[in-house]
C-alpha positions as CSV (number, residue, x, y, z in Angstrom):
1,M,-15.4,-15.3,67.8
2,R,-17.7,-16.6,70.6
3,L,-15.5,-16.9,73.7
4,F,-15.7,-17.6,77.5
5,A,-13.2,-18.1,80.3
6,A,-13.4,-21.4,82.1
7,V,-11.9,-24.0,84.5
8,L,-11.8,-27.4,83.0
9,P,-12.1,-30.6,85.1
10,P,-9.3,-33.1,84.6
11,P,-10.1,-36.2,82.4
12,E,-10.3,-38.5,85.4
13,V,-12.9,-36.2,87.2
14,A,-14.9,-35.9,83.9
15,A,-14.9,-39.7,83.7
16,V,-16.4,-40.1,87.2
17,L,-19.0,-37.5,86.3
18,A,-19.8,-39.3,83.1
19,G,-20.6,-42.4,85.1
20,E,-23.1,-40.4,87.2
21,V,-24.6,-38.7,84.1
22,D,-25.0,-42.2,82.5
23,R,-27.1,-43.3,85.5
24,L,-29.2,-40.1,85.3
25,R,-29.8,-40.7,81.6
26,R,-31.4,-44.1,82.5
27,L,-34.0,-42.5,84.7
28,P,-37.6,-42.3,83.5
29,G,-38.2,-39.1,81.5
30,A,-34.5,-38.5,80.8
31,Q,-35.2,-38.3,77.1
32,A,-36.9,-34.9,77.7
33,L,-33.4,-33.5,78.3
34,R,-30.6,-32.8,75.9
35,W,-27.6,-34.2,77.7
36,T,-24.2,-32.5,77.3
37,G,-21.1,-34.6,76.7
38,R,-17.7,-34.7,78.3
39,P,-16.0,-32.5,75.7
40,G,-18.4,-29.7,76.7
41,W,-18.0,-29.9,80.5
42,H,-16.5,-26.8,82.1
43,F,-17.0,-24.3,84.8
44,T,-17.7,-21.0,83.0
45,L,-16.0,-18.1,84.8
46,A,-17.1,-15.3,82.4
47,F,-19.1,-15.6,79.2
48,Y,-17.9,-13.0,76.6
49,G,-20.1,-13.8,73.7
50,E,-19.0,-12.7,70.2
51,V,-15.7,-10.9,70.7
52,D,-14.2,-8.8,67.9
53,D,-10.9,-10.3,66.7
54,G,-9.1,-7.1,67.4
55,L,-10.0,-7.3,71.1
56,V,-8.7,-10.9,71.6
57,P,-5.0,-10.0,72.1
58,G,-5.9,-7.4,74.9
59,L,-8.3,-9.8,76.5
60,S,-5.6,-12.5,76.4
61,D,-3.0,-10.3,78.0
62,R,-5.5,-9.3,80.8
63,L,-6.5,-13.0,81.4
64,A,-2.8,-13.9,81.6
65,R,-2.4,-11.3,84.4
66,T,-5.6,-12.6,86.0
67,A,-4.2,-16.1,86.1
68,H,-0.8,-15.1,87.4
69,R,-2.4,-13.1,90.2
70,T,-4.6,-16.1,91.3
71,Q,-3.0,-19.0,93.2
72,P,-3.9,-22.7,92.4
73,F,-6.8,-23.9,94.5
74,P,-8.7,-27.2,95.3
75,L,-12.0,-28.0,93.6
76,A,-14.3,-30.9,93.2
77,V,-17.4,-31.5,91.1
78,A,-20.2,-31.9,93.7
79,G,-23.9,-31.6,94.2
80,G,-26.1,-30.1,91.6
81,G,-29.0,-27.8,90.8
82,Q,-31.2,-26.4,88.1
83,F,-31.8,-23.1,86.4
84,G,-34.8,-21.8,84.5
85,H,-37.5,-24.1,86.0
86,G,-35.8,-27.2,84.7
87,R,-34.3,-25.8,81.5
88,A,-30.7,-26.5,82.7
89,L,-29.5,-29.2,85.0
90,W,-26.0,-28.8,86.4
91,A,-23.4,-30.3,88.7
92,G,-22.0,-27.9,91.3
93,A,-18.6,-27.4,93.0
94,R,-17.0,-27.8,96.4
95,G,-13.6,-26.7,97.5
96,D,-12.2,-23.2,97.6
97,L,-15.2,-21.5,96.1
98,E,-14.0,-18.1,97.4
99,T,-11.0,-18.3,95.0
100,L,-13.2,-19.7,92.2
101,R,-15.5,-16.7,92.6
102,L,-12.5,-14.3,92.7
103,L,-11.2,-15.9,89.5
104,A,-14.6,-15.4,87.9
105,D,-14.8,-11.8,89.0
106,R,-11.3,-11.2,87.7
107,A,-12.1,-12.8,84.4
108,E,-15.1,-10.6,83.9
109,A,-13.1,-7.5,84.9
110,A,-10.4,-8.5,82.5
111,A,-12.9,-8.4,79.6
112,R,-14.3,-5.1,80.6
113,K,-10.8,-3.5,80.8
114,A,-10.0,-5.0,77.4
115,G,-13.1,-3.4,75.9
116,V,-15.3,-6.5,75.6
117,P,-19.0,-5.4,76.1
118,M,-20.3,-7.2,79.2
119,G,-23.8,-7.4,80.4
120,E,-24.9,-6.7,83.9
121,H,-22.7,-8.3,86.6
122,R,-24.4,-11.3,88.4
123,R,-23.2,-13.1,91.4
124,Y,-21.2,-16.1,90.2
125,Q,-22.8,-19.5,90.7
126,P,-20.3,-22.3,89.9
127,H,-21.9,-24.9,87.7
128,L,-21.1,-27.4,85.1
129,T,-24.1,-28.0,82.8
130,V,-25.0,-31.6,82.2
131,A,-28.4,-31.3,80.5
132,R,-30.7,-28.7,78.9
133,S,-34.2,-28.5,77.7
134,R,-36.2,-26.0,75.6
135,E,-39.2,-26.7,77.9
136,A,-39.5,-26.6,81.7
137,V,-38.7,-30.1,83.0
138,D,-39.3,-31.6,86.4
139,T,-35.7,-32.0,87.6
140,A,-36.4,-33.5,91.0
141,P,-35.6,-37.1,89.9
142,Y,-32.1,-35.9,88.9
143,L,-31.4,-33.5,91.7
144,A,-31.7,-36.1,94.4
145,P,-28.9,-38.3,93.0
146,L,-26.7,-35.2,92.1
147,A,-27.0,-34.0,95.7
148,D,-24.9,-37.0,96.9
149,F,-22.4,-36.8,94.0
150,E,-18.9,-35.7,94.7
151,S,-15.8,-36.3,92.6
152,R,-12.3,-36.4,94.0
153,T,-10.7,-33.0,94.7
154,W,-8.1,-31.7,92.2
155,T,-5.9,-28.6,92.2
156,V,-7.1,-26.0,89.6
157,R,-3.9,-24.9,87.9
158,D,-5.1,-23.2,84.7
159,L,-7.4,-20.5,83.4
160,V,-8.6,-21.4,79.9
161,L,-10.0,-19.2,77.2
162,V,-12.5,-21.3,75.2
163,R,-14.0,-20.8,71.8
164,S,-17.6,-22.0,71.4
165,N,-18.6,-23.2,67.9
166,L,-22.4,-23.3,67.8
167,P,-24.0,-26.2,65.8
168,A,-24.6,-25.3,62.2
169,S,-25.9,-28.5,60.7
170,G,-29.5,-28.2,62.0
171,V,-29.3,-31.8,63.2
172,P,-31.5,-32.2,66.3
173,G,-29.4,-32.7,69.4
174,E,-26.1,-31.5,67.9
175,Q,-23.9,-30.1,70.6
176,P,-21.7,-27.0,70.4
177,R,-18.0,-27.7,69.9
178,Y,-15.5,-26.2,72.3
179,E,-11.8,-25.5,71.7
180,A,-9.2,-24.1,74.0
181,V,-7.8,-20.9,72.4
182,A,-5.3,-20.2,75.2
183,S,-4.4,-21.4,78.7
184,W,-2.5,-19.7,81.5
185,E,-1.0,-21.2,84.6
186,L,-2.4,-19.9,87.9
187,G,0.1,-18.2,90.2
188,A,2.9,-18.2,87.6
189,G,3.5,-14.5,88.2
190,G,4.7,-15.0,91.7
């Protein structure tokens, strides 16, 4: 199954972000982007790709230990940026980014130790994707409003293992479906 580890924003934070995204979608040229929806909003910590079913229990055990070793921390959705010359538009994060990066590094290490093949390690860039495009898009009109955006701060209390179900219908604009496979409370181990 296609899996990743993530931090999910609480519903009230996602609602505030949805209001900002609705404003961005009304800007000229917004139809050139495929906008993601609230069910898909998350801060990916480590992307695992297709994971053999036999590796999932070991990965889950290691992620549980990772969560228990990491204390809850404050986070807000704030600011934004783009990847790939306008192929992805994202909202960023503010708060305890050091702990968020530590959690991402630990989630990646958990996968490696569980035998999940991982690509080259990259420095973690916290982001929540709000839109994508197959072509390069001028994101400047969207980056300016995102620069001033900031949600309320919440306390991250869980590490979530998420399954990504890619679109199969062939319908243009169909979004992947995400489902939480497991969740572990941060700091529960003492």
